Backbone as CSV, one residue per row, in Angstrom:
resi,resn,N_x,N_y,N_z,CA_x,CA_y,CA_z,C_x,C_y,C_z
1,UNK,10.581,1.014,-6.870,9.503,0.314,-7.531,9.016,1.213,-8.662
2,UNK,9.070,0.713,-9.847,8.733,1.535,-11.000,7.229,1.730,-11.121
3,UNK,6.865,2.829,-11.759,5.446,3.087,-11.988,4.879,2.099,-12.992
4,UNK,5.731,1.599,-13.891,5.262,0.605,-14.869,4.827,-0.665,-14.146
5,UNK,5.627,-1.113,-13.172,5.269,-2.302,-12.403,4.011,-2.055,-11.583
6,UNK,3.915,-0.891,-10.971,2.731,-0.547,-10.181,1.484,-0.539,-11.057
7,UNK,1.594,0.043,-12.250,0.455,0.080,-13.179,0.068,-1.302,-13.666
8,UNK,1.070,-2.134,-13.933,0.801,-3.497,-14.400,0.088,-4.313,-13.325
9,UNK,0.533,-4.167,-12.077,-0.115,-4.885,-10.986,-1.528,-4.368,-10.748
10,UNK,-1.709,-3.052,-10.884,-3.032,-2.467,-10.670,-4.027,-2.969,-11.715
11,UNK,-3.560,-3.173,-12.942,-4.429,-3.728,-13.991,-4.886,-5.140,-13.644
12,UNK,-4.040,-5.879,-12.929,-4.378,-7.238,-12.522,-5.184,-7.268,-11.234
13,UNK,-5.443,-6.082,-10.643,-6.249,-6.011,-9.435,-5.451,-6.082,-8.146
14,UNK,-4.130,-5.895,-8.233,-3.277,-5.947,-7.050,-2.768,-4.545,-6.768
15,UNK,-3.086,-4.036,-5.580,-2.611,-2.708,-5.209,-1.346,-2.867,-4.381
16,UNK,-0.244,-2.309,-4.889,1.041,-2.394,-4.218,1.164,-1.242,-3.237
17,UNK,1.354,-1.561,-1.972,1.422,-0.536,-0.932,2.817,-0.559,-0.334
18,UNK,3.542,0.547,-0.500,4.889,0.663,0.033,5.052,2.024,0.685
19,UNK,6.102,2.151,1.475,6.408,3.458,2.041,6.985,4.345,0.941
20,UNK,6.807,5.651,1.082,7.295,6.599,0.095,8.735,6.954,0.450
21,UNK,9.623,6.802,-0.520,11.032,7.131,-0.303,11.310,8.560,-0.755
22,UNK,12.534,9.001,-0.506,12.901,10.386,-0.815,12.737,10.725,-2.285
23,UNK,13.090,9.793,-3.165,13.053,10.086,-4.598,11.714,9.755,-5.245
24,UNK,10.698,9.453,-4.450,9.381,9.113,-4.986,8.416,10.273,-4.781
25,UNK,7.427,10.349,-5.652,6.374,11.349,-5.482,5.491,10.945,-4.319
26,UNK,4.985,11.935,-3.616,4.076,11.676,-2.509,2.755,11.155,-3.068
27,UNK,2.159,10.188,-2.374,0.876,9.666,-2.818,0.001,9.427,-1.590
28,UNK,-1.280,9.444,-1.813,-2.241,9.242,-0.742,-2.425,7.750,-0.495
29,UNK,-2.343,7.356,0.770,-2.704,5.990,1.131,-3.720,6.077,2.266
30,UNK,-4.586,5.113,2.327,-5.650,5.132,3.328,-5.075,4.938,4.725
31,UNK,-5.851,5.290,5.725,-5.410,5.129,7.110,-5.141,3.673,7.440
32,UNK,-5.963,2.784,6.909,-5.780,1.358,7.174,-4.457,0.867,6.588
33,UNK,-4.170,1.283,5.351,-2.919,0.874,4.718,-1.718,1.435,5.476
34,UNK,-1.815,2.665,5.949,-0.736,3.265,6.724,-0.526,2.511,8.033
35,UNK,-1.608,2.124,8.679,-1.496,1.367,9.931,-0.861,0.002,9.680
36,UNK,-1.223,-0.641,8.574,-0.660,-1.951,8.269,0.818,-1.862,7.876
37,UNK,1.219,-0.751,7.242,2.637,-0.562,6.945,3.451,-0.464,8.234
38,UNK,2.876,0.181,9.248,3.565,0.282,10.533,3.642,-1.075,11.226
39,UNK,2.681,-1.936,10.975,2.621,-3.251,11.623,3.271,-4.340,10.766
40,UNK,3.916,-3.960,9.682,4.453,-4.939,8.738,5.452,-5.885,9.397
41,UNK,6.284,-5.387,10.304,7.279,-6.227,10.957,6.620,-7.393,11.684
42,UNK,5.529,-7.125,12.379,4.846,-8.187,13.123,4.194,-9.174,12.162
43,UNK,3.623,-8.664,11.079,3.009,-9.540,10.089,4.067,-10.458,9.471
44,UNK,5.234,-9.899,9.154,6.325,-10.708,8.609,6.815,-11.728,9.634
45,UNK,6.811,-11.361,10.921,7.225,-12.287,11.974,6.279,-13.481,12.048
46,UNK,4.978,-13.228,11.963,3.994,-14.318,11.986,4.199,-15.228,10.787
47,UNK,4.396,-14.626,9.604,4.637,-15.453,8.408,5.888,-16.306,8.581
48,UNK,6.944,-15.724,9.153,8.178,-16.469,9.364,7.971,-17.613,10.347
49,UNK,7.225,-17.360,11.421,6.964,-18.419,12.398,6.136,-19.543,11.786
50,UNK,5.165,-19.188,10.970,4.357,-20.222,10.318,5.215,-21.083,9.398
51,UNK,6.145,-20.457,8.686,6.967,-21.213,7.757,8.039,-22.028,8.460
52,UNK,8.735,-21.434,9.416,9.907,-22.082,9.984,9.633,-22.869,11.260
53,UNK,8.804,-22.355,12.153,8.545,-23.061,13.408,7.458,-24.112,13.220
54,UNK,6.399,-23.754,12.496,5.292,-24.689,12.286,5.472,-25.534,11.032
55,UNK,6.530,-25.322,10.295,6.877,-26.109,9.105,5.760,-26.151,8.058
56,UNK,5.148,-25.005,7.799,4.089,-24.973,6.782,4.685,-24.978,5.381
57,UNK,5.821,-24.319,5.195,6.416,-24.244,3.862,7.133,-25.547,3.537
58,UNK,6.716,-26.154,2.470,7.333,-27.395,2.014,7.229,-27.388,0.501
59,UNK,8.317,-27.694,-0.172,8.333,-27.510,-1.619,7.616,-28.621,-2.397
60,UNK,7.740,-29.870,-1.932,7.143,-30.958,-2.720,6.360,-31.907,-1.818
61,UNK,5.063,-31.812,-1.914,4.211,-32.753,-1.200,3.889,-33.904,-2.141
62,UNK,3.755,-35.066,-1.592,3.507,-36.238,-2.433,2.039,-36.378,-2.831
63,UNK,1.148,-35.726,-2.068,-0.269,-35.792,-2.417,-0.972,-34.555,-1.874
64,UNK,-2.184,-34.334,-2.364,-2.979,-33.208,-1.877,-3.352,-33.416,-0.411
65,UNK,-3.585,-34.672,-0.029,-3.909,-34.956,1.370,-2.723,-34.645,2.274
66,UNK,-1.524,-34.982,1.833,-0.326,-34.684,2.603,-0.123,-33.189,2.761
67,UNK,-0.400,-32.430,1.702,-0.300,-30.979,1.762,-1.273,-30.405,2.779
68,UNK,-2.538,-30.821,2.698,-3.559,-30.304,3.616,-3.257,-30.699,5.057
69,UNK,-2.799,-31.918,5.263,-2.463,-32.378,6.602,-1.312,-31.560,7.183
70,UNK,-0.303,-31.287,6.365,0.825,-30.477,6.812,0.382,-29.059,7.126
71,UNK,-0.455,-28.480,6.275,-0.944,-27.121,6.476,-1.784,-27.014,7.743
72,UNK,-2.749,-27.905,7.910,-3.600,-27.868,9.099,-2.808,-28.146,10.374
73,UNK,-1.878,-29.072,10.311,-1.043,-29.350,11.483,-0.220,-28.145,11.893
74,UNK,0.342,-27.440,10.909,1.118,-26.238,11.207,0.270,-25.128,11.787
75,UNK,-0.932,-24.928,11.232,-1.826,-23.889,11.753,-2.297,-24.219,13.168
76,UNK,-2.594,-25.469,13.433,-3.011,-25.871,14.782,-1.859,-25.682,15.756
77,UNK,-0.647,-26.053,15.348,0.520,-25.874,16.223,0.735,-24.404,16.527
78,UNK,0.543,-23.540,15.530,0.703,-22.100,15.760,-0.376,-21.582,16.711
79,UNK,-1.607,-22.046,16.536,-2.702,-21.596,17.408,-2.491,-22.020,18.854
80,UNK,-1.837,-23.148,19.066,-1.616,-23.644,20.424,-0.394,-23.033,21.099
81,UNK,0.382,-22.214,20.382,1.545,-21.564,20.987,1.090,-20.615,22.093
82,UNK,1.854,-20.558,23.173,1.508,-19.674,24.285,1.743,-18.212,23.943
83,UNK,2.881,-17.901,23.395,3.218,-16.514,23.102,3.256,-16.291,21.599
84,UNK,2.271,-15.530,21.142,2.197,-15.193,19.726,2.348,-13.681,19.595
85,UNK,2.970,-13.200,18.522,3.034,-11.748,18.318,1.637,-11.202,18.054
86,UNK,1.394,-9.972,18.491,0.088,-9.373,18.232,0.275,-7.997,17.621
87,UNK,-0.742,-7.517,16.936,-0.661,-6.235,16.259,-0.794,-5.050,17.210
88,UNK,-1.402,-5.236,18.366,-1.624,-4.149,19.320,-2.254,-2.928,18.646
89,UNK,-3.410,-3.139,18.047,-4.100,-2.066,17.343,-4.643,-1.040,18.322
90,UNK,-4.551,0.230,17.942,-5.094,1.301,18.773,-6.611,1.350,18.598
91,UNK,-7.276,2.143,19.447,-8.731,2.276,19.361,-9.133,2.863,18.012
92,UNK,-8.350,3.801,17.512,-8.644,4.414,16.214,-8.512,3.392,15.085
93,UNK,-7.487,2.547,15.151,-7.303,1.522,14.131,-8.405,0.475,14.197
94,UNK,-8.846,0.123,15.416,-9.958,-0.823,15.553,-11.249,-0.247,14.996
95,UNK,-11.487,1.054,15.238,-12.681,1.693,14.696,-12.630,1.705,13.172
96,UNK,-11.442,1.959,12.634,-11.281,1.942,11.181,-11.508,0.547,10.638
97,UNK,-11.041,-0.448,11.360,-11.244,-1.847,10.970,-12.726,-2.192,10.949
98,UNK,-13.477,-1.721,11.947,-14.910,-1.968,11.995,-15.640,-1.250,10.856
99,UNK,-15.174,-0.056,10.495,-15.879,0.702,9.463,-15.619,0.167,8.062
100,UNK,-14.517,-0.568,7.858,-14.219,-1.089,6.522,-14.752,-2.493,6.314
101,UNK,-15.347,-3.079,7.343,-15.946,-4.411,7.275,-14.938,-5.502,6.926
102,UNK,-13.703,-5.331,7.360,-12.695,-6.370,7.178,-12.775,-7.287,8.382
103,UNK,-12.829,-8.589,8.135,-12.993,-9.532,9.225,-11.738,-10.380,9.356
104,UNK,-11.186,-10.396,10.570,-10.061,-11.271,10.892,-10.498,-12.189,12.004
105,UNK,-10.171,-13.445,11.892,-10.550,-14.399,12.926,-9.415,-14.646,13.877
């Protein structure tokens, strides 16, 4: 990932968070960002389940109502699933979550 792309995204207000590779300079990332990088696989799994199992991703909806109905139906179907992946946050990560005032429902 080039520094030019990182700088361009940062100007737009998007912070790109990636793991540091061998040929990259070391950089400081917050504890929360480091914890989320470790949990990325589970986050990607949830996104995949929402798209493929709950059929949220659809390229052409015929109306805004159809889009919202499809989206809400997929989210409800996901919420009603018995076994969902979880982040399994440690006590330290939960404390960090509480201190940053990030709210997840």
